[in-house]
GUFIRO-987361 format. One record per atom (N, C-alpha, C, CB): residue in one letter; x, y, z. Coordinates in steps of 0.001 Angstrom, whole numbers, plus 500000, padded with zeros to 6 digits. Each point is the difference from the previous one (the first is absolute). Glycine has a CB too. Example, Ala and Ser with C-alpha at 12.3 -4.5 7.8 and 13.67 -1.06 7.14 Angstrom:
A513190494310507800A499110501190500000A500900501200500000A498108498827501246S501542502223498034S500820501190500060S499230501090500730S501184499372497855
This chain:
M487970515656475548M501162499003499901M499415498376500483M501935502227500639P498298496903498304P499712498625500195P499983499448501392P500914499837497887S498361499395502444S500115499454501492S501457499187499993S497112499674500450S502722499463498425S501334499124500113S501341500543500316S498888498824498469D501184502659500698D501198500570499941D500353500740501635D499568500336497048L499003500078503450L500115500649501187L500423498897500990L498275501841499382V501330496921500869V500405498998500897V501416499487499806V497667499436500102S502998500664498856S501266499790499880S500910501011500587S499319498820498172R500181502172501978R500851501242500263R500497499729501567R498542501826498229S502328498534502419S500644500147501304S499229500899500877S502163499613498985A497674500028502249A499076500934500904A500384501507499902A499730498059501684V501698502242498304V500319501076500028V499920500824498962V500969499149501411A498928500272497288A499386500732498776A498788500180499767A501489499357499212V497530499737501460V498560500400500102V499986501177500901V499065497658499654V501544502305501392V499639501166501079V500356501295499356V500498498579502118D500630501370496791D500177501171499333D499140500357499324D501748499711500039L497555499456499137L498879500282498949L498959500440501025L500530498176497941L499017501383503126L498917500475500909L500482501349500453L499231497650500802S501884502841499592S500217501172500524S500000501181499039S501139498725501629R499169500759496632R499646500854499200R498577500175499346R502235499688499881G497038499448500831G498581499929499269G499837499316498804G499687501932500869E501493497393498821E499593499195498496E499304499093500185E501723500287498973V498087498728502322V499142499052500030V499367500350501312V501220498278498521S497549501116501705S499368500172501409S499941498566500842S498469502043498969P501460498225502274P499817499014500778P498911498848499432P500726501768501819L498161498933497845L498937499045499482L500463499289498839L498253501411500796D502803499066498258D500444499292498692D500738498865500756D500293502104498081C500545498163502912C500684498884500649C499262498983500216C501281501298500921L497590499115499879L499150498755500366L499164499269498905L499855501139502139D499956499552496866D499247499551498826D501213498826499477D498371502613499306A503006497789500440A500651499068499547A500504498995500899A500347501493498466L499637498660502871L500261498611500885L498583499249499868L501836501079501967E496901499093498025E498950499339499843E500023499128498918E499032501632501035S501322499053497865S500116499332498679S501042498839500196S499431502225498620R501768498077501974R501056499000500020R499703498835500977R501614501831499396I497812498477501628I499418498921501005I498920499126499323I500397501596501995S498756499032497296S498973499044499243S500808499108499119S498075501716499944L502881498514499427L500991499367498995L500981498939500989L500037502422498157V500202497868502808V501080499380500613V499894498928501104V500792502032499359D498170498826501454D500107499268501429D499273498750500051D500162502118501122K498957497359497974K499416498952499958K501111498831499629K497759501359499472D503499498986500486D500791499032499601D500982499726501376D499777500736497226V500287500257503476V501016500101501002V499469500071501563V501343501183498087N497521499518501951N498945500140501262N501172500679500954N498016497583499762A502300503861499905A500846500521500810A499112501201500714A502200499216498498L496710501250501061L499443501091500699L498383499701500239L501902501661498903P497940497447501883P498431499386500362P499100501169500330P500859497738501088T499545503194499500T499152501172500174T500527501120499537T499136499117501725V499666501555497276V500346500931499328V498828500994500322V501439498604498287D498755502700502017D498632501172500194D500194501103499097D499665499664502513F500100500240496287F500147501117499179F498902501377500317F500910498015498212D497763501531502411D499431500858500529D500696501124501011D498446498207499465R501967501042501377R500814500895501179R501079500742499365R499641498322501859A501041500958497131A501410500437499515A499479501422499135A501422497200499757R497518502602499401R499553501093499373R499474501162500642R499723498472498622R499789501688502531R499608501076500896R501277500543500398R497844499016500822A503039500151499869A501331500402500256A500810500888498936A499890497914501284A499829501445497467A500793500906498675A499394501201499801A500561498106498678K498114502051501430K499395501098499726K500093501032500944K498745498715498814A501126500728502658A500572500846500862A501440501064499891A498694498082501012T502198500849498585T501381500313499622T500039501294498849T500649497267500523M498320502304498380M499976501018499029M499272500944500285M500405498709498592A498786501621502265A499666501373500343A501015500911500569A497973499062500309R503087500392500039R500854501024500660R501140500332498618R499680498943503019P500803502355496975P500969500449499076P501158498775499976P499432502752500507L501162497465498314L501154498777499966L501145500389500914L499536499342497494G500754502223502771G500742499816500902G500002499869501613G500522500794498084E498224498949502112E499403499729501344E499922498415500222E498574502271499881R501792497060499278R499672498233500176R501332499589500690R498430499360497587G501395499770503116G501250499208500685G500969499321498990G498480499475501993A502566500073498455A501066499576499209A499467498862499060A501718500684501837L497246498539498412L499556498923499205L499145500502498545L499919498594502458K499559502627498035K499217500445499053K498807499486499307K501856500702499986G497635498296500973G498933499351499403G500373498559499614G499176502221499218L501916497319500627L500384498810499491L499413498801501040L502200501230498783P497286497747500484P499289499061500826P501150499085500614P497719500068498515V501812499301502488V501100499316500894V499074498762500602V501647502386500744A499032496492499107A499617498678500322A500490499701501527A500147499276497384I498927500266503654I500301499600501354I499953498499500279I499125502171500613K501899497460500230K499848498498500288K498892499693500896K502354499727499724D496763499147500053D498968499719500979D500185499636501462D499161499416498053L501904501053502231L500404499932501576L499742501348500557L501886498252499729T497843502715499505T499929501322500453T498730500471499976T502058500362499335D497505500611501457D498571500351499890D499930501225499251D499371498931502098V499493501130496816V499607500935499548V498678500367500366V501517499535498543A498070501524501929A498648500532500293A498973499742498980A501087501678501216G497736497561499056G499061499967499076G500162498708498871G499891502677500504M501443496806499669M500362499092498716M500437498616500843M501016502121498034R498049496861501213R500019498446500634R501656499826500333R497696498778498349T502599500652502984T501493499749500472T499693498562500925T501061502961500137T499556496195498944T499823498431500571T501146499388500598T498476499610498292Y502790501103501825Y501151499282500256Y500221498865499553Y499958501008501503G499387498619497668G500192498497499308G499325498897500982G502454500683498808S496633499764501889S499578499115500941S498405499635499923S501978500953501387P497467498153498799P498629499754499859P499259500711501277P500488497682498627I500137502430502427I499482500741501259I499623501362499643I501439498706501514F499252502003497320F499666501267499710F499671500174498578F501339500673501816A497983498332497776A499676500050498340A499169501193499698A499950497443499723D499333502792501394D498818501046499442D500455501559500883D497583497732499673H503697502137500747H500371501124500875H500027501272499257H501304498505501383V498051502732499039V500320501298499166V500518500993501161V498023499676497945P503089500550502286P500531501172500935P499182501141499941P502224499334499711D497683501333501471D499390501414500077D501197500967499804D498015499329501676A502951500408498486A501507500767500320A501104499572499015A499515500023502568S501150500629496904S501328499435499540S500974500066500377S499359500130498786D501693499182501011D501439499680500646D500513501663499757D500606496859499250P500152503489501558P500966501323499906P500796500130498517P500458499760502773L499918498922496924L500792500127498614L499195500412498816L501446498241500788V497166501275499345V498994500182498933V499502501552500202V499209497285499940E500725503242501261E499439501573500201E501230500822499427E498409499671502394R503131499889497916R500774500599499532R500418500185498194R500375499356502580L499063499422496809L499977499889498804L498929500754499251L501063498040500555E497744501831500077E498632500969499551E500570501278500273E497856498512500665G502890501915500383G500148501226500109G501009500756499116G499211499390502080E501483499672497248E501013500532499003E499277499725498355E502359499334501906S496431500650498147S499082499990498964S499800498599499110S500626502507500035G500086496588500751G499759498402499599G498485499588499905G502204499387501273V497707499855497639V498489499327500024V500061498758500117V499076501428498716I500257497891502321I499816498597500249I498925499132499169I500746500785502208Y499672498360497106Y499128499435499097Y499942498582500237Y500419501714498420A500441497599502301A500042498472499861A500640499612501371A500290499814497248K499435498961503087K500685499369500958K500588498627499371K498486501178501844T503007498692498503T500656498825499518T500066498920500740T501080501297498954N498664497322500341N499892498711500545N501453499810501074N498447499030497550T501113500315503763T500922499751500969T499818498539500567T500062502517500487P500847496688499931P499468498713500904P499607500664501213P501563498078499146E497803501048501521E499119500269501366E501069500629500931E498208497854499831F501370503238500515F500838500756501116F501484500178499628F498469499008501774G501589500787497075G501573500270499201G500950498676500315G499996502925500423A499486496168500190A500583498668500279A500528499034498898A498505500271501775G502526499524497838G500679499292498792G500174500849498834G499039497952500702A502127501517498788A500455500881498772A499404499311498552A502414500752501410N496250499071498648N499191499460498871N498748500396500117N501245498204499760T498374502612499366T498671500829499833T498976499153499860T500972501785498971F498332497447501688F498795499513500282F499335500319501180F500727498510498755N497952501567501234N498881499877501126N498515499292499683N501166502202500773E498214497785500375E498746499345499741E498763500777499653E500942498497501427V499620502789498391V498835500938499711V500221500048498486V499817501525502321F501401498721496896F499930500523498789F500849498916498941F499740502610501159G500838496390499759G500724499264498944G501331500377500023G498138499831498634A502536499432500263A501511500405499879A500394501215498889A500428497407500667T500690503127499423T500354500916499201T501206499452499353T498943501791501300V501017498248497104V501118499092499574V501221501049499298V498121497716499510N502827501729500146N501138500603499349N499762500515498570N501320498510501407P498599502540498187P499950500282498693P500958499771498874P498854501274501144W502408498480499631W500980499431498817W499779498488499630W501816501642500835N497239497708500056N499846498339499815N498631500100501041N503018498662499624T495980501032499942T498893500080500713T499873498600500693T498953501808498427A501658497263501392A499994498622500776A500997500245501320A499631498385497608M500892502991502436M500984500111501082M499416500900501106M501954499678498356S498681500550502763S499805500843501263S500445501330499516S500422498156501834A498708502827498679A500557501385500102A500546500397501205A498527500535498514A502024498502502457A500318500127501309A499113500705500702A502032499792499465G498528500930501830G499120500825500919G500670500412501035G498192498944499461S501318501857501307S498680500120500190S498972500997499104S501006499334502182S499828501455497245S499728501197499127S500155499633498691S500706501532501570G498862497250498116G499929499322498574G498781500996499179G500685497100500977G498407502997499323G498924500688499226G500527501505499537G498083498600501430S502543501964499557S500558501203499526S501318499736498722S499256501038502709A501355498126497726A501309499880498969A499339499538498710A501949499263501801V497011499915497937V499150499630498985V499486501167499249V499457498060501270A499856502670499438A499358501299499488A500987500874499212A498452499980501997L502825500230498560L501035500675499453L500367499305498799L500718500847502104A499731497823498165A500664499391498656A498892500076498704A501565498167501599T497267501894498768T499144499929498976T499333500988499280T499923498398501049G500541502966499593G499319501166499667G498759500514500616G501007499384498222M498514499804503089M498864500312500540M500039501246501092M499488497524499455A501732502707500648A500421500988500883A501263500750499859A498761498723501262W501311502382499077W501321500933499521W500782499736501549W498777502347497971L500433497928503376L500594500065501096L499269498736501118L500612502838499310A499890496343501345A499102499237500825A500760499915501355A498881498623497999H500476501378502848H500247499862501336H500418498608500435H498447501804500256G502349497834500725G500156498796500582G500552500016501343G500184499226497873S499982499652502793S500912500162501247S500771498386500169S498141502108501379D502595498289499596D501195498851500087D500259499596501230D501083500812498263L499004497821502087L500530499809501399L501191499124499910L497742500241501072G501996498494497949G501074499010499690G500365500144498254G499015498190502214G500801502849497187G500022500138498492G498812500177499273G501746498753500165S497255501890500495S498819499866499172S500054501232499019S498575498727501885L502136502119498350L500068501027498786L501184499489498999L499176502168501582R501651497291498908R501306499627499050R499676498498499365R501935501440501654N497470497394498970N499725498952499272N498963500261499030N500738498718501756P498264501755497991P499413500143498903P500536501042498880P498269499200501503A502463501583498981A500888500828499012A501025499190499258A499750501924501496S500795497278499125S501098499186499361S499214498981498889S501686500103502374F497106499262497998F499272499125499404F499293500620498590F499740498899502457C500021502196497954C499050500750498870C500957501256499260C497483499532501613G503470500520498532G500928500615499132G499818501721500241G499850497737498140I500043502480503009I499532501317500328I500604500781501303I497953499074498856V502239501956501445V500780500576501226V499149500254501097V501567501042498605G499076498213502591G498953499966501128G501055500408501225G498073497910498982M501526503195501858M500902500239500810M499545499963501779M500948501343497675R499970498199502961R499554499630501560R500826501382500471R499832496789500341P499485504415500068P500810501113500586P500341499597501398P498891501798498589S501779499288501825S500602499887501611S498595500055500684S502604501410499934P497376497671501170P498694500035501083P499888501607500368P500437497334501267G498496503298498854G499244501132500051G500157500887498821G500132499792502341R500400499733496502R500057500996498912R498795500412499365R501995499146499648V496896499694500664V498763500463499400V498888499741501163V500787499435497382A498531501373503026A499200500173501243A498987499128499812A500493502263500487S499113496949500312S498824498802499861S499116499891501337S501637498499498405L497323501342501911L499465499221501321L500723498784500269L497770500791499628P503078499134501757P500773499117499956P499354498758500687P501819501705499807G496821498373500925G499446498835500394G500611499617501146G499435499417497921I500545499201502637I500804499704500982I500969498916499602I498274500760501510P502946499257498934P500352500887500927P500357501231499340P500655498278501477L499230502777499598L500199501521499578L501178500155499203L498966500822502015D502171499011498531D501072500418499673D500986499152498904D499519501047502272R499595498108497379R500625498602498838R500664500654498945R498030498263500187Q503215501206499397Q500531500637498962Q500440498997498797Q500677501800501738L498849496842498672L500289499047498871L499538500482498585L499773498175501714S498888502004498694S498858500149498916S499919501527499576S498548497964501048V501652502483497404V499977501378499673V499152499962498801V502264500696500980Q497278500458498497Q499477500417498579Q500916500684499261Q497905500165500763G501801499421498243G500759500464498621G499648500062498571G501309499253501296P499409501305497930P499711500203498550P500561499024499195P499891502229500318M499224497546498339M500017499156499153M499894500871498700M499103498113501564A501624501566497172A499795500582498769A500785499107499276A499560502357500576R500444498369498202R500669499165498861R501370500657499709R497692499308498879N502713501625501544N501710500542499958N500033500594501358N500477500747497304V500769499652502805V500806500446501126V499602501269500499V501774498795499172E497979502127499676E499725501303500360E498599500138500394E501733500759498556D497094498322500779D498689500131500443D499954499566501521D499096499593497572C501834499597502965C499977499473501124C500536500922500937C500053497915499043A500712503008500543A500369500825500824A499030501047500329A502049499393499268F497619501043499471F498770501107500027F498928499480500889F500372500810497582F499320497967502223F498694499430501026F500405499912501692F499144498281497774L502161501574502135L500531499804501371L499812501712500657L502035497603499258D498406503473500084D499554501265500317D498982500265500392D501075500397498895C497594498927500287C498926500454500151C499195499276501421C500192500556497231L500508498387503191L499686499269501131L500597500431501254L499720498298498536T501258502332501225T501240500180501296T499326501366500740T502697499042498537G497542500660502927G499519501139500762G499629499619501353G499232501019497996E500983499941503242E499777499439501315E498583500187500071E502223500469501124D497250498651499777D498550499916500558D500099499631501338D498968499358497938I500351501445502972I500076499574501334I499301498678500324I500173502353500491R498943497186498547R499339498769500408R501007498615499754R497567501291499354D503597499073500003D500992499038500090D501065500374500799D499391499284498006P501058500001502948P501074500821501062P501222499612499536P498709500017502145V501526499268496532V501336499976499529V500141500751498680V500318497841501178S498913503014498219S499996500576499008S501170501131499878S497581499261500020L502933500634498592L500904501201499891L499684501289499121L501534498213500393P498915502709499733P499703501299499464P500611499755498530P500078501561502380K499406499340496741K500365499892498530K501616500364500016K497407500767498961P503282498752500039P501429500309499896P499957501466499330P500910497356499746E500095503491500514E500362501074499444E499900500234498298E501348499859502194T499392498977497622T500213499753498526T499146498681499582T502510501108500092S496384499319498655S499185498997499810S500717498807499500S498271501586499676F501219496989500457F500503498861499394F500190500095498505F498969498836501806L499972501615497372L500102500460498545L501375500668499788L497430500385499829A502720500678500843A501058500957499714A501206499456500265A498686501747500437F501410497298500543F501225499484500257F500525498752499204F499461500983502105V499516498398497428V500196499002498798V500580500713498652V497934498588500977R501354502646499204R500628500862498585R501333500656500148R497688500632499397S502836499439501839S501069500606500268S501078499467499446S499059500653501719G501215498135497535G500996499505499658G501106499032500982G499340502001498535W499948498096502773W500881499051501083W500059498558499562W499257501422501998K502040497872498222K500144498824499701K500775499310501205K499832500630497501P500063497980502639P500730499602500931P501363499650499699P498054499446500824K503080500528500060K501155499939499770K500463498320500491K500184502946500227R499365496673500768R500331498841500490R498787499080500000R501793501105501276V498214497764498079V498978499133499912V500419498515500183V498941501709498571A500071497669502753A500220498814500094A499029499109499496A501224500688501617F498884498168497925F498961498980499731F499989498837500706F500030500783498061S498874498549502074S499888498960500632S499013498804499555S500746501644501565A499403497304497787A499065499249499730A499152499224500915A501298500137498385D499041499746502822D499303499256501056D499600500704501449D501282498150498826L499977503109501279L500097500464501399L500444499102501029L498362501344499381G502198497521500357G500473498846500711G498932499293500717G502104501074500213I496488499011499291I498876499494500860I499171499213499206I500009501861501442T500044498296497446T498869499012498985T500702499691498798T497766501122500667P501506497577498830P500270499543498576P499534500854499105P499924497899500561V500404502106498290V499454501058498803V500199498910498801V500882502800500943D497941497438498143D500037499629498811D501269500374499170D497626500074500320P503021498830498983P501594500623499388P499474501020499074P501689497733499942E497340501769499103E499835500978498856E499681501700500559E498945497669498471V500415502096502713V499654501370500550V501028500702500486V498057499270500526A502866500019500219A501413500529500551A500785500479498799A500117498321502011E500127500993496892E500607500578498728E499629501034499680E500257498348499279I498315501939500276I499490501051499481I500273501188500886I498389498586498861C501336501313502413C500217501172501040C501432500376499903C498211499207501670R502582499743498409R501667500394500029R500283500781498941R500767497988500953K498848501332497877K500269500762498559K499730501732500052K499091497545498710A499626502443502122A499289501368499882A500875500839500821A497537499204499713A502702500205501573A500644500871501303A501297500246499394A498861498904502240L501986500413497011L501161500133499541L500125501436498911L500167497160500456R498672503046499065R499844501104499153R500087501404500446R498799498467499015F501107501476502299F500220501271500648F501315500759499894F498464499044501408S502611499950498029S501070500326499598S500027501155498969S500491497768500644E498770501972498521E499640500852498746E499673501597500787E498742497621498248L500717502168502746L499967501719500640L500919500112500729L497877500447500163G503487498908499824G500959500701500691G500385499387501524G499081502040498545A499959496745501923A500012499638501170A501074498477500124A497340501410500258S502949498442500844S500961498949500273S498896498717500711S502477501954500453V497617496984498782V498606499109500307V501030498814500875V497863500427497329E501671499196503608E500533498647500736E499249499108500800E501708501176500054E498497497751500133E498991499058500227E500092499960501750E500241498487497360A498837502097503477A500113500070501501A498235500144500429A502892501389500111H497320498612501193H498626500212500693H500070499982501355H498936499035498299P500027501792502362P500367499871501475P499676498597500720P499556502522500053D500711497259501084D499755498893500652D498548499875500465D502351500049500573F497171498993498984F498471499738499960F499846498675500970F499548501026497326T501186498470503214T499686498941500984T499125500293500932T501913499280499716G496950499884500311G499066499987500952G498613500793499410G502042499863501892A497924500550497017A499207500804499105A498812498903500108A501902501476498261H497925497241501574H498913499286499891H499300500157501386H501027498429498193D499548501142502693D499333499850501065D499606501357500677D501130497807500125A499384503337499616A499406501282500518A498889500395499189A502099500736500851F497944498973497795F498827500537499083F498559498951500546F501943500778497470N498470497949502746N498876499110500249N499434500398500990N500805498315499170V499909501973502094V499178500520501357V499594501281499630V501285498820501832L499196502103497680L499331501496499893L498763499940499261L502173501152499975R497847498167498895R498872499690499051R498814499313500860R501723499662497900A498600499608502893A499000499067500619A499553500895501105A501043497608499414K499624503293501122K499496500329501201K498982501119499349K502191499366501819N498236501542497239N498994501091499078N498761499293499758N501872501184498647F498242497475501003F498715499342499514F499081499564501015F501199499278498185A499436500422502962A499220499646501238A499381501307500515A501560497998500631I499262502918499555I499416501308500553I498854500575499120I502291500525500991S497830499477497653S499146500511499162S499021499258499622S501498501143499447K498400497730500787K499159499077499512K499105498742500875K501729500731498240K498645499314502865K499601499147501143K498435500074499857K502162500477501666A497364500708498722A498293500061499819A499751499067498983A499548502457500527L500597497880498168L499417499297499112L500288498249499965L500116502460498836L501107496916501701L500036498960500247L499068499196500886L501877500801499358D497912500249501871D499144499594500759D498286499834499516D501967501024501498T497756499706497636T498478500307499550T499935499507498524T499629502226501569K501398497720497522K499830499719498833K500965498944499035K498977502220500560R501393497014500708R501167499101499303R499589499079499022R501158500075501952D497604499687497617D499485499095498955D500385500840498851D497997498770501225L501911502377498743L500033500960498616L501671500505500041L497013501117500076L503972498542500591L501127500453499627L500949498565499195L499703502145502221K501172498303496889K500699498940499694K501145499488500678K499142500666498283P501286498234501325P501009499234500865P501062500809500231P499449497919499187E501198503001499951E501240500668500137E499882501139501270E500483499553497252V498325500959502539V499677501195501092V499638499093501328V498873502056498153I500608496917502095I499532499207501164I501352499608500466I497601499110499212W503459500511500024W501474499428500353W500765501341500605W500137497971497859N499729503136501432N500752501069500505N499362500755501476N500714500280497284I497981499568502947I499422500421501163I500689499001501143I497652500927498733E502153497775500964E500074499048500985E501327499948500413E498195498796499189K502937501577499763K501480499900500541K500134501132500788K501038498837498110G498272502299501537G500225501378501033G499492499529501306G499578501985498228L499221497438501952L499374499618501296L500789499443500942L498219499701498905A502786499125500299A500802499061500624A501269500577500411A498934498308498758L501485503064501031L501123500419500352L500252500212501422L499945500790497932T501219499272502537T500337500352501362T500982501102499998T499553497723500762M500439502920500494M500886501121500168M501331499820499302M498892500424502132E501821498255498278E501232499826499636E499882499893498491E500752498957502206D498452500785496941D499934500215498502D500098501417499671D498617498037499723H500613502831501011H499995501451500068H501356500632499915H498006499797501317V502351499799499563V501448500653500464V500892499447498974V499688500117502651R500370498666497024R501095499459499046R499639500738498903R500423497655500791A498404502517498503A500196500654498736A499987501333499972A499160498305499169E500409502760501787E500241501218500004E501586500332500289E497489500216500635T503120498788499950T501668500151500397T500458499789498766T500301499105502372R499485499945496659R500532499671498823R499798501208498848R499565497456500771R499160502742499409R499704501261498932R500850501210500185R497631499350499942A502520500889501338A501011501462500243A501443499627499661A498588501001502109E501813497836497999E501442499393499402E500136500204498812E500119498390501272L498662501204497838L499900500040498580L500271501170499326L498573498483500306Y500500502439500508Y500052501372499752Y501408500747500086Y497682499836500830R502942499971500155R501263500429500213R500859499655498728R499669499734502549N500537498751497133N500577499690499031N500016500532498678N499764498570501305T498826501868498666T499620500507498572T500653501536499886T497533498490499897L502345502142501377L500445501514499950L501428499973499719L498300500870501672T502398498189498852T501455499881499923T500604499417498503T499820499590502714F499301499682496577F499848499619498623F500369501376499381F498105498015500211F500675502643499693F499858501125499118F500606501170500611F497984499099499053E503104500763501444E501206500674500199E500792500283498985E499896499142501789D500171499566497581D501162499536498946D499241499808498577D501563498604501928H497086501567498168H499340499551498517H498626501020500096H500885496949499762D498762503610498853D499059500872499709D498967499224499981D501198501526498913I498671497420500524I498886498988499364I500466498638500162I499251501591498230L499597497669502257L500034498343499950L499015499416499088L500674499911502338C499710499498496606C498979499000499279C499893498665500203C500263501323498546T498771498322500823T499556498465500573T498888499830498978T500490500025502852P499152498654496827P499019499451499374P498680500624500854P501523497757499109A497746502963500187A498503500488500694A499248498566500622A499551502248497971T500652496632501166T499268498808500282T500545498973499922T498522500848499463I501775497928501007I500968498833499729I499471499038498778I500685500046502632V498248500140496915V499379499227498977V499361500600499046V499845498600501395P500026501122497206P499263500720499012P498361499604500273P502219499959498160P497033500629501270P498689499854500393P499559498271499790P499520502843499262F499650496718501513F499627498698500483F498704499987499268F501226499804502383P497997498783497718P498818499990499515P499060500619501043P500608498056498549V498274502424500926V499196500601501051V499248498926500864V499742502051498500G500397496846501154G498857499021500629G500854499654501302G498651498795497633N502894501490502550N500756499761501195N499864501191501074N501618498597498518R497872500821502674R499651501032500923R501289500839500093R498210498582501327Y503235500704498821Y501008500754500179Y501210499026499636Y498767501589501766V502285498877498417V501343499393499494V500307499150501083V500924501902498601E499439496669501146E500133499057501171E501498499541500029E497469499150499833S503116501198499015S501391499393499844S500741500997499092S499235497449500240C501957502881499694C500764500707499131C501501499373499888C498485502076500575N502068497567498134N501214499809499784N500394498404500903N500384503038499571G498482496167500602G500257498592500704G499985500462501655G501717498741497793I498098502194502340I499763500403501534I498385500102500549I502315501439499661A497234498015501170A498428499743500360A500039501192501147A499469496960499524F499288503796500722F499677501190500920F499138499247500964F500073502117498298D500045498405502791D499700499537501297D498371500739500217D502957499793500972N496733501474498457N498707500366500041N499765500928498666N499934499790502727Y498755500761497228Y499775500596498841Y500408501323499851Y498404498595499887V502388501880500934V500777501207499944V501309500027499496V498777500459501652H501826498373498644H501402499946500044H501001500521498649H499226498037501650W499887501509497432W500268500356498613W500234501482499666W498663498056499543L500881502798501497L499940501666499721L501371500503501094L496709500356499506A504174498914500810A500928500461500629A500854501143499475A499771497904500778I500554502091498088I500673500997499227I499319501190500011I500888498430498682A498044501613501541A499089501095500408A499752500659501169A499276499045498622Y500466499878502178Y499677500195501485Y501424500421500784Y497898498084499877A502966501510499688A501272500528500626A500401501485499948A500661497827499457I498798502459499340I500015501487499783I498954500690500820I500823499656497701T497993499667502608T499058500619500671T500321500436501593T498567498680498281L502356499861502328L500277500256501261L501067501118500157L499312497666500453V501310502926498716V501138501183500382V499351501216499530V502242498631499687S496832501520499923S499183501186499892S500574500930498698S499493499896502783C500853499447496230C500597500361498881C499175500317498547C501710498674501320P498359502477498301P498922500142498589P500528499094499012P499401502531500195A499784496907499074A500496498824498997A499023500284498796A500796497975501872I499676501612496787I499422500530498896I500068498600499032I500767502827500414S498268496379499167S500181499302499088S499842500381498447S499513498769501899L501529501229497499L500347500635498617L499967498790498980L501600501992501019P497731497909497767P500048499222499101P501557499945499493P497427500445499565C502939498116500403C501326499951499487C500226498908498937C500701500901502183G498327498551497414G500521499107498998G498690498946500008G502933500355500420F497282498405498839F498927499092499463F500689498614500015F498770501826498441T500380497423502175T500428498504499826T499942499592498687T499229499445502076K501454499325497843K499957499460498325K498512499937499826K502276498343499783S496896501261500810S498519499748499822S499183501420499903S500256497670501394G500443503351498724G499630501235499645G499391500941501171G499691498872497759L500527500248503459L499315500644501173L500865501201500639L498857497670500486P500518503276500101P500817501247500730P500781499588501294P498146501628499185V502948498778501029V500743499991501209V500260501538500598V501109497700499098G498657502340502149G500429501298500372G501187500196500906G497773500404499665L502835500587500378L501265500248500595L499817500661501350L501035500181497745Q499137499569503788Q499704500483500884Q501274501127500484Q498313497797500309I501306503623499494I500895500818500444I499850500738501255I500332500022497863V500424499767503119V500193500461501408V500624501222500473V500023497921500101A499751502767500481A500625501350500480A500155499739501534A498837501683498127R501604499358502335R500225500044501716R498816500286500556R502223500841500050P497240499052501285P498933500469500418P499827501453499734P500088498235501503R498620502118497939R499515501199499505R500714500765498945R499141500007502059G501551498991497150G500735500562498905G499046499703498842G502456499671500976D496230500448498926D499134500021498903D500602500530498936D498254500118501291A501993501043498648A500391500889498882A501090499219498936A499604502177501746R501384497442499226R501151499157499388R499554498815499300R501419500719501745A497721498629498726A499644498847499570A499413500181498762A499825499176502094L499358501844498024L499088500413498680L500938500258498708L498150501246501602A502886499854498844A500770500488499084A500864498545499504A500023502758501142A500559496427499463A500705499085499761A499096499088498992A501383500345502274A497299499293497947A499510499533498894A499639500406498909A499721499188501267K500030502152498599K499754500974498959K501353499631499140K498487502067501449G502797498050499010G501147499854499222G499962498602499340G501287501613501513L498550497442499163L499969498779499399L498939499685499038L501044499438501889E497830500961498572E498987500093499044E500351500294498615E498795500614501784D501748500735498078D500496500613498718D501148499058499306D499464502458501024V501416496975499794V500792499092499468V499639498674499212V501000501051501716L497830498517499131L499783498434499539L498786500582498878L500565498029502649S498564502987497456S499130500142498789S499441498788499437S501268501839499520L497649497491501519L499250498854499572L498715500031499452L501179499222501473G498410502064498477G498643500278499422G498737499546500716G501212499866498005T499164499701503577T498878499627500669T498945501110500394T501506498231500729T498770503020498891T499073501246500202T498603499951499156T502234501403500373N497954497821498489N499074500026499099N498918498753500532N501788501080497980P497330499461501949P498750498937500852P499691498768498908P498478502243501460I501480496575499037I499677498882499113I498579499388500180I502439499540500028L497064500066498696L498674499029500194L500665498472500668L498429501212497523P500380498311503398P500459498653500467P499988499160498905P499192500239502187R501771498861498328R500524499000499043R499861498521500729R501762501856498864K497322497534500304K499483498379500491K501168499263500009K497705499878498938G502031499406502442G501169499095500158G499481498428499403G501005501549502353
């Protein structure tokens, strides 16, 4: 099978070919290596590739009978460069770790390799995932394949670009303030923030943190659901990890479930939104009516979300990165330093206020989902912006007071522990993708995926086909 044909197929379709022995894991790696040599020089999504390691893993998989291989059957998978892969350069986007090669893999990597996934590449990310624009001092910037003068967003920007351009069938990402959802929106692919604990990972410090999660990215919803199935499972090393559900996410997506009560909000009452983005998303959400749903404009009360998120995010940075500030300050980018110092300056009163408000927001959200199956918003409040801009400073005439404020429509959902998907829902007049954020109640991951699949079928945008980079 020609490599160009193979890379254009869905992950589920390629796994089916692998399961029947019609292609081999080595065929898949050959196809990806050819595609990367053609494409990545123009987008810089995969700064670290290791096909020697990947081919050893592929041959080990091929040594087992077809029926004894894991769910991925030898399908290659790309891993974000914030997550350790044993024996593979892992930099976290930081000059401090430019030559770091971990001895052990993160539990999610172990799980994927246990399912016969073949790790072949690390995807680019901003330093420690800070900032929704993928650039760093180690590898430089990753650019948007729909217009290479534009940002791919972040922090899972490398993963999103690799998928959009056919350099990956499945790519892992992580999300605190939208890092799975923003790049998915900017690059026209599917990115899902699962419920906290759905994907077990080494939690770091603080041990029980729930703002940051690991999750799947793919070119379509079925692939995303399948990938989440492969990532999911309880692990004693992660104290908030959840067991696999009785029904697989892919099976639920294919079950035909559809939402009956859909809410849409352009701004959640807390943020400005680019008018063109708002209108594209509103029109897409209204098309849930074609699936038999009622659609109304509504949202939970998110008053106080900015303050709560800023405090909790800063606390996490201070706890996890203070040692680096003390010893490597000159090698940290300004945004990371700002986050750590904000955290170190917090008072107990700040902590009490933020935690109290977050609990109130969570209760508001549970009440809201008693009357709604799905909440839809723009995944990102602006279309892709010039890659040279570090972040969005203003929107629709309103200036932001810090470098993460423009991410509020995503981080509000983070605060209330809801699963959320960015689904391609249209294009701006200049041809840039826009994503719709589809949110379900806490632990309602299957419903979020099924709703996204239903709308994906209605919209039929053709974004599942990989593209070649388009010069800006």
